[in-house]
DRENDO-1510 file (C-alpha; in Angstrom, 1 decimal, always signed):
<recs>
REC; n; res; u; v; w
REC; 1; MET; +193.0; +17.8; +28.8 .
REC; 2; ALA; +191.1; +19.0; +31.9 .
REC; 3; HIS; +190.1; +22.7; +32.2 .
REC; 4; PRO; +192.1; +24.6; +34.7 .
REC; 5; ILE; +190.3; +25.5; +37.9 .
REC; 6; VAL; +190.3; +29.3; +38.5 .
REC; 7; TYR; +189.2; +31.5; +41.5 .
REC; 8; LEU; +187.6; +34.8; +40.7 .
REC; 9; THR; +187.0; +37.4; +43.4 .
REC; 10; ARG; +185.0; +40.6; +43.4 .
REC; 11; LYS; +184.9; +43.2; +46.2 .
REC; 12; GLU; +182.1; +45.6; +47.2 .
REC; 13; SER; +181.7; +47.9; +50.2 .
REC; 14; ILE; +178.5; +48.3; +52.2 .
REC; 15; SER; +177.6; +50.3; +55.3 .
REC; 16; SER; +175.2; +48.7; +57.9 .
REC; 17; CYS; +174.4; +49.1; +61.5 .
REC; 18; HIS; +173.4; +46.5; +64.1 .
REC; 19; ARG; +173.5; +45.6; +67.8 .
REC; 20; LEU; +175.0; +42.4; +69.1 .
REC; 21; HIS; +172.3; +41.1; +71.4 .
REC; 22; SER; +171.0; +37.6; +72.0 .
REC; 23; ASN; +167.4; +37.1; +73.1 .
REC; 24; ASN; +168.6; +33.9; +74.7 .
REC; 25; LEU; +170.8; +35.8; +77.2 .
REC; 26; SER; +170.0; +38.3; +80.0 .
REC; 27; ASP; +170.9; +42.0; +79.6 .
REC; 28; GLU; +173.8; +41.4; +81.9 .
REC; 29; GLU; +175.1; +38.4; +80.0 .
REC; 30; ASN; +174.8; +40.3; +76.7 .
REC; 31; LYS; +176.8; +43.2; +78.1 .
REC; 32; ALA; +179.4; +40.9; +79.4 .
REC; 33; ILE; +179.8; +39.0; +76.1 .
REC; 34; TYR; +179.4; +41.7; +73.5 .
REC; 35; GLY; +180.7; +44.8; +75.5 .
REC; 36; LYS; +180.3; +48.1; +73.6 .
REC; 37; CYS; +178.8; +46.2; +70.7 .
REC; 38; ASN; +175.7; +45.6; +72.8 .
REC; 39; ASN; +175.0; +49.4; +73.0 .
REC; 40; PHE; +171.3; +49.8; +73.0 .
REC; 41; TRP; +171.4; +52.2; +70.1 .
REC; 42; GLY; +173.7; +49.9; +68.0 .
REC; 43; HIS; +176.7; +50.8; +66.0 .
REC; 44; GLY; +177.8; +50.7; +62.4 .
REC; 45; HIS; +180.4; +49.2; +60.1 .
REC; 46; ASN; +181.8; +49.9; +56.7 .
REC; 47; TYR; +182.2; +46.3; +55.6 .
REC; 48; THR; +184.3; +45.2; +52.6 .
REC; 49; VAL; +182.8; +42.0; +51.2 .
REC; 50; GLU; +184.8; +39.7; +48.9 .
REC; 51; VAL; +182.9; +37.0; +47.0 .
REC; 52; THR; +184.9; +34.3; +45.3 .
REC; 53; VAL; +183.7; +31.9; +42.7 .
REC; 54; ARG; +185.7; +28.8; +41.7 .
REC; 55; GLY; +185.3; +26.7; +38.7 .
REC; 56; PRO; +186.8; +25.4; +35.4 .
REC; 57; LEU; +187.9; +28.0; +32.9 .
REC; 58; ASP; +185.5; +27.9; +29.9 .
REC; 59; PRO; +187.7; +27.3; +26.9 .
REC; 60; ILE; +185.5; +29.4; +24.7 .
REC; 61; THR; +184.9; +32.5; +26.9 .
REC; 62; GLY; +188.1; +32.2; +28.9 .
REC; 63; MET; +186.1; +32.9; +32.1 .
REC; 64; VAL; +184.8; +31.1; +35.1 .
REC; 65; MET; +181.9; +33.5; +35.2 .
REC; 66; ASN; +181.3; +36.8; +33.6 .
REC; 67; ILE; +182.4; +39.4; +36.2 .
REC; 68; SER; +179.5; +41.7; +35.2 .
REC; 69; ASP; +177.1; +38.9; +36.1 .
REC; 70; LEU; +178.9; +38.4; +39.5 .
REC; 71; LYS; +178.6; +42.2; +40.1 .
REC; 72; ARG; +174.9; +42.0; +39.4 .
REC; 73; TYR; +174.3; +39.1; +41.8 .
REC; 74; MET; +176.3; +40.9; +44.5 .
REC; 75; LYS; +174.3; +44.1; +44.0 .
REC; 76; ASN; +171.1; +42.1; +44.4 .
REC; 77; VAL; +172.2; +40.7; +47.8 .
REC; 78; LEU; +174.6; +43.3; +49.2 .
REC; 79; MET; +173.5; +46.7; +47.9 .
REC; 80; ASP; +169.7; +46.1; +47.6 .
REC; 81; ARG; +169.3; +44.2; +50.9 .
REC; 82; LEU; +172.1; +45.2; +53.3 .
REC; 83; ASP; +173.6; +48.6; +52.3 .
REC; 84; HIS; +172.5; +51.4; +54.6 .
REC; 85; LYS; +170.3; +49.1; +56.5 .
REC; 86; ASN; +169.8; +48.2; +60.2 .
REC; 87; LEU; +170.6; +44.5; +60.0 .
REC; 88; ASP; +168.5; +43.7; +63.1 .
REC; 89; LYS; +165.4; +45.6; +61.9 .
REC; 90; ASP; +165.5; +45.6; +58.1 .
REC; 91; VAL; +166.7; +42.0; +57.4 .
REC; 92; SER; +164.2; +39.3; +58.6 .
REC; 93; TYR; +167.0; +36.7; +58.8 .
REC; 94; PHE; +168.4; +38.6; +61.8 .
REC; 95; LYS; +165.1; +38.7; +63.7 .
REC; 96; ASN; +166.2; +35.6; +65.7 .
REC; 97; VAL; +169.9; +35.4; +64.7 .
REC; 98; VAL; +172.6; +37.5; +66.3 .
REC; 99; SER; +174.0; +39.8; +63.6 .
REC; 100; THR; +177.6; +38.9; +64.2 .
REC; 101; THR; +179.9; +39.2; +61.2 .
REC; 102; GLU; +180.1; +35.4; +61.2 .
REC; 103; ASN; +176.3; +35.2; +60.8 .
REC; 104; LEU; +176.4; +38.0; +58.2 .
REC; 105; ALA; +178.9; +35.9; +56.1 .
REC; 106; ILE; +176.6; +32.9; +56.3 .
REC; 107; TYR; +173.6; +35.0; +55.3 .
REC; 108; ILE; +175.4; +36.5; +52.3 .
REC; 109; TYR; +176.7; +33.1; +51.2 .
REC; 110; ASN; +173.2; +31.5; +51.3 .
REC; 111; GLU; +171.6; +34.4; +49.5 .
REC; 112; LEU; +174.2; +34.4; +46.8 .
REC; 113; LYS; +173.7; +30.7; +46.3 .
REC; 114; LYS; +170.0; +31.5; +45.4 .
REC; 115; GLU; +171.1; +34.2; +42.9 .
REC; 116; LEU; +173.8; +32.3; +41.0 .
REC; 117; PRO; +172.5; +30.2; +38.0 .
REC; 118; ASN; +175.3; +27.7; +39.0 .
REC; 119; PRO; +175.4; +27.8; +42.8 .
REC; 120; ASP; +178.2; +25.3; +42.9 .
REC; 121; LEU; +180.6; +28.0; +41.6 .
REC; 122; LEU; +180.3; +29.9; +44.9 .
REC; 123; TYR; +183.5; +29.3; +46.9 .
REC; 124; GLU; +183.8; +31.8; +49.6 .
REC; 125; VAL; +182.3; +35.0; +51.2 .
REC; 126; LYS; +184.9; +37.0; +53.1 .
REC; 127; ILE; +183.9; +40.1; +55.1 .
REC; 128; HIS; +186.4; +42.7; +56.4 .
REC; 129; GLU; +184.5; +44.2; +59.4 .
REC; 130; THR; +187.6; +46.3; +60.1 .
REC; 131; ASP; +191.2; +46.2; +58.8 .
REC; 132; ASN; +192.0; +43.7; +61.6 .
REC; 133; ASN; +188.8; +41.7; +61.9 .
REC; 134; ILE; +188.0; +39.4; +58.9 .
REC; 135; VAL; +185.5; +36.5; +58.7 .
REC; 136; TYR; +185.2; +34.1; +55.8 .
REC; 137; TYR; +182.6; +31.4; +55.1 .
REC; 138; ARG; +182.8; +28.6; +52.6 .
REC; 139; GLY; +179.4; +26.8; +53.1 .
REC; 140; GLU; +180.8; +24.2; +55.5 .
</recs>
């Protein structure tokens, strides 16, 4: 009998600041596209990040992954690299990439892939920028 496929999700909250600004656009174009999010001094968010792994249930442990391990991998990426950071200045990935929530989801997904012993288990990164604005990325 095949092992059931189970989805396991863990949430963490981080606070980061950034400025939406593309070096490929003029100042006027940036202001027109990003509006108040293009403020020269930037702005901040209290993001809620959900990470979901997907895989067969281990018949011996009864787990897809030990949740304590997932917590540690998330800490390594979220808390150590992104929490209370200026994304544009403190995270080299965003030097030439606009720090939209979409790009943040891609960054977190790719960094978690490097952390997980079995990267194929990573299914989705979902970021709640606000209660109403949510982005998810599945590596596609």
